[in-house]
N, C-alpha and C positions, 0 to 999 in steps of 0.2 A: 368263893370265885364268884366276876360276878360276869357275865355275858353276853357278847359286843350288842349291840342295838346292831338290826339289820333294816332293810329296806327295804318291803316286800309290797310296797306298788309307788307311780309317783300319776300325781296328779298335772295337768297345763289345762288352764285356763283361760284362755281368749288372749294366750301368752305369744309373743315372741317365738317360740319355738321353732324355727325351719330356718329365723336366720333375716337376722334387717338385708343384706343382701338380693334373699329373693323378695324378701317385706316386699321393698322396694322397687322391685321389677311387677310384681304382685299390683298393687296398688296403684302403678303409674299405668296399669291400660284397668283401675277400676274403677280411676276421675275420672275413664272419657265418657262413663258415665253423670257424673257427677256435677251440683252447678261448680264452674273455673273462677266464679269471683271468693267459694268456699275451699276450695282445692291445694289449685296448680300454685302458688304462693306457698303451701304445706310441704309439699313436694324438694322446689327448691332449696329452702331453708333444709332438710333433711338431703338436698347431694349437698351441701355447701357444709355443715357439719361433720354425718359421718362419709362419708366420700374422699372429700375433700379435708375433714378434717380440719378444718377449720377453727378455732377459736367459739368459747359460745360468746362472747364478751363484741368480739368482728360480726359472726351471724345473727344477731341480734339485732344490728343496724342495718339490716336487709326490708324491716319491716317490722309492723305489728306480730302478722301470724305467729316468724320466728320466735319473736319476745314469745309466743307465747307455747309457743310449741321444746322454747330455749325454760323455762316460767312453769312449764309439763310438768317438769323432771322431777322437780316437788327442792330441788337442794344434794342432787343426785347430781355430783363431783363429774363434771363434763366429759373430763378423762376413761372418769371410767363407760361413761354412754355409747365413747365412742371402740374404748376397747371389748366395749362386748360386741358390737354391731360387728367390727372387723371374725369372730369369736367363729371357726368354721364346726359348726354347729352336728353336720353328720357327725365327725367324726367324734363329738363329744356324744352324741347318740351311741360313735359303737361300743363303747365301751361304759353301756350305761345295758341290765338286762333285766326288766320288772313289767311289769306292768303299767299301763299308759295309754288315760285316758287324753285325747283332749278336746277341750268345748269350746263349738268355737258360736258366739251373739251375732243373728246378725244385721245387727241396730251398729255392730260396732266397726268403724272403720278400721280401726287400727290395726288390725288383723284381718286376715279372706278364708270363709272359710278354704278356697281355694290354695291354700299356707296353711294352713289343719292338714288336709287331706296328704298334702306335700309331708309335713309332717310324721303323720301316722305311716307314708309310704317307704323314708329313709327309715322310724326306725320300726320294720315288718325284716321290710329287704334286711336286714343285721339280725333283726330274732324275729322269727316270722311269730304272725297271731299274737304280738308280745301290746302295740298296742289296737288303738280306736278311736271314734268317732266320731260328737253328736252332736246337732249345729241345733240349739237353740231359738224361735225367729223370738223374732223381736227383741233380743237383750244382747246386753249395754258392754261396753268393755268395765263401767265398774257393777256389771250385774244390773243393772237397772232395767225394766223395761220401755222401749221407747219405739214411735211408728218408726223411725227410718233412723238411716246412718246421719241422715240429711240435721234430724232435731238431739240427734246426742250432738253432734254439735253447738247443737244451737241452746244445748242447756244448761249454758253460762249467764245466757243473756233473760233465760228463757226464766220465770218465777214460778212456774208446774212444775208437782213433783213426780219426779219418778220413783213408785217404789220398787223391792230389790222382789228380781224376779223369782217365785221359788220353785219353780219348775228347775232350777238348777244345780236344788238339793236334792228333790226327785229322782233325776241321774246322777248325782253323786253316790245317796243311800241306797239303786239298786248295783250300778258298777260295784263298790265297796262287798256292799252283801255278797255278788256275784264270786268276787276274788280269794272271799273269807273261804268258798266252796269249793277252789284250785290246785 
């Protein structure tokens, strides 16, 4: 008789784990410290796409940043992306009781440290002590090293190589080892 597979731990790496609605609010605050020319148009694109549920074809007509945002979904259907944005992740997390490690890189403009901490807070509210948070200086959303969020945003125009941030493997290995002893 084959034994069922059991999830023993869950790992979130710079994800949108707390939900797009919280992320939009947190990123609006973060954008006040960023160059307006780089990010404010993206917030407008996200509003039209995620909040107003406008089709991707309409959002791309709003400008180059909107086209880039939609293209960044790499062929994932826009209806799926909007459905993910509508999820109540607190409700979803209430149903999962496994150890969780949330990792955030400080050069990641797609998420925020506050979002990661909020996700840990949500999980620990339902399952005390099950989630932890690690912040990695200089890691971008793609796990490469950057000097800042702005450098991450310019990565496609910049020919500079950005190496994988090996520190994430150190953190993962340590966390997995800790989980194997609990």
